N, C-alpha and C positions, 0 to 999 in steps of 0.2 A: 504494500500500500504506500502511495506517495504521502509524504508528511511535510508540513510547513516547518520553518526554522524553529518554531516553538514546540515542536514535537506533537502537535495536534493533527489528526487526520485531515486530509485535504477536503475542505467543505464542498468542493465541486463534485466529489465522488458520491456523497450521501448527505441529504439535508433533512431527512425525515425517516420515521419507522412505521412498519405495519402495526407494531405494538401500540395500542391506544391512539394510533394515527398522530403520534407526536411530531410536531413541527418545531425543530430546534431554533428556527429563525424567530420564533415568538419569544424566546427567552431573553431577558434583559442582560446586557453586557456584564460579565464578571459574576453573574448569579445563576449560572446554568444548573448547578447541583440543587440549589434551593428551588428553582422553577420545576425541575424534573421531579423532585420529591413531592411538590405540591400537586402536580398532575397525577401522580400515582395515588396520593392521598385522596384526591377527589374521586378517582376511579374505585378506590376501596369503599368510600362512603356511599356511592351510588350502585354498588354491587356489580360493576362491570368486572371487577376482580374479586370473586367470591373467596371466602376462607377455603384454604386447601389447594388453590391453584398455584402454579409455579411461574415465577417471573423469568424473563429471558436472562441468559448468562450476561454478566457485566461486559465481557469482551464483545459479545455479539451485538448487544444493544448500543454500545459505544461506536461500533463500526457502522451500524445503520444510521445513527444520528450524526456521525462525523465529528465526534468529540473524543477527548481522551478517556481512557477507561476510568481514570480517577474521578471524573465527573459523575459517572454512573455509580461507582463504588461509594462515593460520599453520599449520594442521594439515598441509596439503599440503606446505608448505615444509619442515616437520620431516622428512617422508618423502623429499623430494627430497635433503635433506642426508644422509639415511641411505643414499641410493643406490637406493631402491626405486621412485621416481617420477621422471619427467622431463617438463618443460614443452616442448611442441613447437609453440608459436605457435598458429596457427589450428586445428591438429589437436588441441589441448587437452592435458590432462595424461595421460600414458601410463604404465602399469606396466612397469618395466624390470627388476625384480628382486623377490626374495621373501626374508623372513627365514629363517634356519635354524631348524628345529624340533628339540626334544629327542627327540621320537618321530618316526621316519621315516614318512612317508606311504606307504602301500602302493599302488603303481601299479595301475591297473585291469588286469585280465588281458588279454593280447593275444589277438586272434582269429587263430588260425593257419589258413592256407589248408588245405582238406581234402586228404587224400592222394588220388592218382589212383584207387587201388583202392576207396576209400570212395565216390567219386563215381559210378563206373560199376558199379552193382550190377545184377543181372539183373532185379530188380523195383524200379523207382525209387520212392522215397518221395514224399510230397506236396510236400516242400520241395526236390526235386531240382534245380529250375531256380535256386533261391536258392543252393544249394550249387555248382551249375555256374558261376554268375556269380562266386562267391567264389574259385573255383579260379584260380590265376594261370597265365597263358600269354601269351607274347609275340605269338603268332599265333593269332587267334581266328576259327575257321570256324563258329561257332554260327549256325544259320540264323535268318532273321527280321529281321535288322537291315539298314537301308539304310546308306549312308555317312553317319554322323552328322556328320563333319567338313564335309559338303556342306550342312548345314542353312543355309537362306538368312537369315542373321542380319540383314543390312541391310534386306531386304524385309520381314521380320517386324517389325523395329523401326519401320520406316516405317508399317506398318499399325497398330502399337500406338499410335504417336503420333497418327495420324489419328483413331483411336477415342477416345483420351483427350481430344483437342481438342474433340470435340463430344459427349462423354458427359454426359448429364443426371444430376443428383444422384439422381434416382429410379432410375436404372439400377443404382445401387450397393446397392439393397435385395435382398430375396429375389426370385428369378426364377421363371419358369414351370418346373416340374419336367420338362416335356417338352424344355426347351432354349429359348434365346432365339429369337424369331421370325426375326431376321436370319440366324442360322446355319441354321435349318431351311429357309429360302428358298434360301440359298446351296447347301446340300446337295442340295435337290431339283433345282436347276439343274445341279449337278455330275453327279449320277447320271443325269440325263436325257441330258446331252451325252456322257458317257463310258461309261455302262452300259446305255443304252436303256430306262431305267426311268422311267415317268411316275408321279409321286407328288405328292400334295397336301402342301405343307409341314406342314399340320396332322397328317398321318399319320406324320411323322418324329419319332422319339424320340432325343434326344442322350444318349449314355452315356459312361462312362469306359472306352472301348475295347471290343474284341470280347470280352475276358475278362468284362466286366460284362454284356454281352449274353447270353453263355452262362449266367451265373448267374441273371439275371433270367428268361430264357426257361425255364431249368430249373425254377425255383421255380414259375412259372406253369403249366407242363405237369404238374409233380408235383401241384400243387393241383387240377388238372383231372382227376386220376385216371390220368394216363399214367405208366407205371412204367418205361418203357425208351425210349431214343433210340438207334437203330442207328447204327453208325459205320463209315466206310470202314476197311478193313484192307489195308495200313497206313494209319494216320491219326494225327492230332496227339495226342501224349501229353498235352499241356497241356489241350486241349479235353476229352479224356476225363476228366481229373482234375476239371475244373470240373463236368461233368455228374454224375459219381459223387458229388461233394460235395453235390449236390442230391438224393441218394438215388435216382438214376436208373441203371438198368442200361444197358450199352453193348454190345449184341450185335454182333459183327464181321460185316462184309459184304465179300467179296473185291473188290478193285480190280484189273482187268486192263488191257490196252492200250486198251480202249474206254471205261474208266471203271468206275463201280460196277456190280456185277452185280445188276440189279433183280430177277431171279428169286430170288436168295438173300435180297434184302431182304424180299420177300413171305413167304418161308419163316420169317423170324425172328418174325413176328407183331407186330413193333414198330409203334406208331402214328405214330412220327416217326423222322426220320433226319437226321444232320448230314452235310453234303456241302461239298466245296470243288470245284465243278464246272469253274470257269474255269482252275484250275491246281492240280490235286489235290496236297495235302500228304501225304506228301513226294515222291511219284513224279513229279509234274509232268504227269500225264495230263490231257487235256481230255475232258470228257464228250461223246461222239460223238452224232451225230444220232439214230441208232436207239435208243441208250440213253436219250437225252433223251425221245424219244417214249414209251418204255416207262415211264419215271419219271412223266411227265405222266399217263399212263393209270393207273398205280398210285395216284397222289395223287387223281385225279378219281374213280375207282371206289371206293376204300377210305376216302376222306376223310383220307388220310395227310398228315402235316405234314413240311415240309422246313425245316431251318435251313440257310440258304445263307451260308457264310462266304466272302465275296468279298475275301479278305485281301490279295492282291497282284495282282489281275487287270490293273491298269494297266501293270504292268511286263512288256512283251512285246517280243521282239526278232525272231524269225524266223517268226512266224505271225500270222494275222488274229485280231482280238478274238473271244472267245467270248461270246455274249449271256448276260445274267444270267437265271437261271430265274425270278426275280421278275417279269421283263418279260412273261412269258407265263402265269404261274401265281400271281397276286397273292393269291388266296383261300386258298392253302395254304402260302405261303412266308414265313418270318421271314428278312428280308434283313439281313445284318450287314456293315457297312463301317467303315473307320477311316482316320485319317491316320498311323498308326504306321509303315507302310511307305513313305508318301509324304513325310513330314516327320521325325517322331521319336516313338518310343514314349512318351517322357517327357511329351508333351502330354496323354496320356490322354483323347483325344477320339475318339469313334466315333459311329455312328448305327445304328439298327435300324428297319425297317419290319415291322410285325406283320400277320398276316391280320386282316381287319376284326373278327372275333369276339373276338380277343385284345387288340385295341389298348388299350382302357380298362383292362383288367386289368394289362397290362404297364406302363402309365403309373402305376397305383397301386403296383406293385412298386417302381418307380423312386422315387416320391415317398416311400415309407416306408423306403427305403434311405438316401437322402442329400439329399432335397429338390431334387435336380438338380445338374448340373455347375457348377463355378465360372463366373461370367458373363463376366468380363473376357477370358479366353482364347477363349471362344466368339465374342465380338464381334470379337476380333482375327482369328480364323480366317475369320469371315464376310467381313471386309474383305479378307483375303488372297486368298480364293477369287474374290470378285466383281471384284477389281482385275486378275485374270488372272495373278497371281503364282504360283498353284498350277499352272496350265497350263504356265507357263514352267519351273517347277521340275521338273515331270514330264518335259518334253522334255529338260532337262539330265540328269536322272537316267537316262533311257533310254540316252543316248549313253554316259554315265559308267559305268553298271553293265554295259552290253554289253561294253565294253572289258575289264572285270574278269571277266565271264563267259568271254570268249574266252581270257583269260590262264589261267583255271582249266582249261578244256577242253584247251588246248594242253599245260599242265603234266601233266594226267592222261595224255594220250596219250604223253608222253615218259617219265614216271616210274612210271605204273601201267598198263602196256600190257594187262594181263589184266582190268582193271576195265571194267564196262559202265556207261555214263553214261545217266542217265534225267532227263528234264525240263529240259533245258538251253535250251529255246526261249523260256522266259519266267521271271519271278519273280526272286528274290534268292538262290536256292540251287539246287543240283542234288544228285542222289543217285547214288552208285555202288554197285554190287553186285559181288561177287567170289566165286570158289570158295575155300573154306578149311575146314580142319579145326579151327578155333578160333572162339571167340565174337567178334563185333564189339565187344562191351564190352571185351574184352581188348586189341583194337587201339586203341580210344579211350583206355584207361588208359595203354598204352605210349606213345601219341602225346603224352599230357599230360605224361609225364615228360620228353619232348623239347621242351616248350614250345609244343605245338600242340593246340588245343582243337577237338574235333569232337563231333557227336552220333552215337552208334551207331544204325543203322536199327532194330534190335530194340526200342529204347525205344518206337518208334511202331507196333509190331506187337502184336496180341493173340494171333496164332497164329504158329507157327514158319515161317520162310522163309529164303532165302539171306541170309548176312550182308552187311552194307553199311554205308556211312557217309552221313550227310546233311551236306553242306558248303555253308555260306553263303559267298558271295564278295563281296558288295556292300561290306562294311565293311573290306576288306583291300586294300592296294596290290598292284599287279602283282608287285612284288619279293617281298612277303610271301607272296603266293599261290604263286609259283614255289618259294620256300624251304619253305613249309609242305607242299606236295604232294610235294616231294622227300623230306622227312622221312617222310611217310606211306608212300612207296614203300620207304624203308629199313626202316621198322618192319615192313611186310608181308613183306619178303624175309627178315628175321631170324626171323619167327615161322613161316614156311612150312617 
């Protein structure tokens, strides 16, 4: 660095700092340390520098301001003597206090958890799941979550290190909006092994989970003149919200013990349908052979489109795997999968295979949405899959989740003897139905007041049916499952 004769850095090199946007030119001559100390003192008072934050190193700040290091050191020392800062060796200079202000600062308003009654309305709002997550409960039976504590941190970190060790600088640029080639290859291999789907990696589009799949497919279908996507009834409230947000109607189609009623599907006149055939949400029914044949005939003869949400097909305990519809009907099926139930929803990584005539249009929709998913997590997941770590995690989760499923089934038998259990052979949740003269939303609200969070079945129904609850078990310990189901039994007995 060039210096003037007085040993001060050349003012032409730097005259201000990003830190607090300090402009050294405003400092009075010969009083730079005093001025700097006052600027920091003001920032402490108005909480721009909260307790616990670290200040820049004296050498770095002096360089940015174009002053000698002694100016900064003296300013810091003044504040140390006032009790506002403390030097902590290699950890730097830390804020440990703040000056009193003549005008009390108004604290930000606290976000209060919603009341149980406001959560469980008969017609859920668009933000119902945000509200549900904000509601406090010690025992959470919300469906759709694996055991997040079982996330394979060590294996994921190992995969991340391997990726970073060999990452080329060019890999840090903008990627292919379809997803990284490595992950598309890994996904193609995964769904071939586990779901019987033969797919070219070039046909796979990486997305931010199944939620984005529904939005992108909904946009594409709406632009193609399709006005409605039929939905299983009961069927996922969240999926229905995404499709309706794309200005698509969602006519209901009954689900019975064999799966979706294809005769009703034809009667809706809808050109497309959203299905969860391997483990129907929320009933857990598997689409049976005769219904599969009817569905294939409907798609082939009418040109009907199927959005296949394969959300948790890998998690099965007491039955053989159900083949994916995409494996036999590639020209008519949008196939959606993700790692949300295998690893964690927070990763926001999924994939979709489109019918050939929609492939390029779907890629365009993804490109103009976000230019593609973040590259680094994709490369790590590709490494994680190809190393065999995802297979090992799935085997672990099947044993782990099965024990928790058994705990919930046993607890229901003991404390809810009148309830009928549906869909316990696979997945991360089960559904119970019961005879009652009151709404299941009232049951869910009462349970929440007792620190137990559940989904009312009616949320996922477009037409009236028996009341029930959808109970996720994968993310709760056996002890919490027993306690939570005991509480549900007490709530139901008090309401009866």
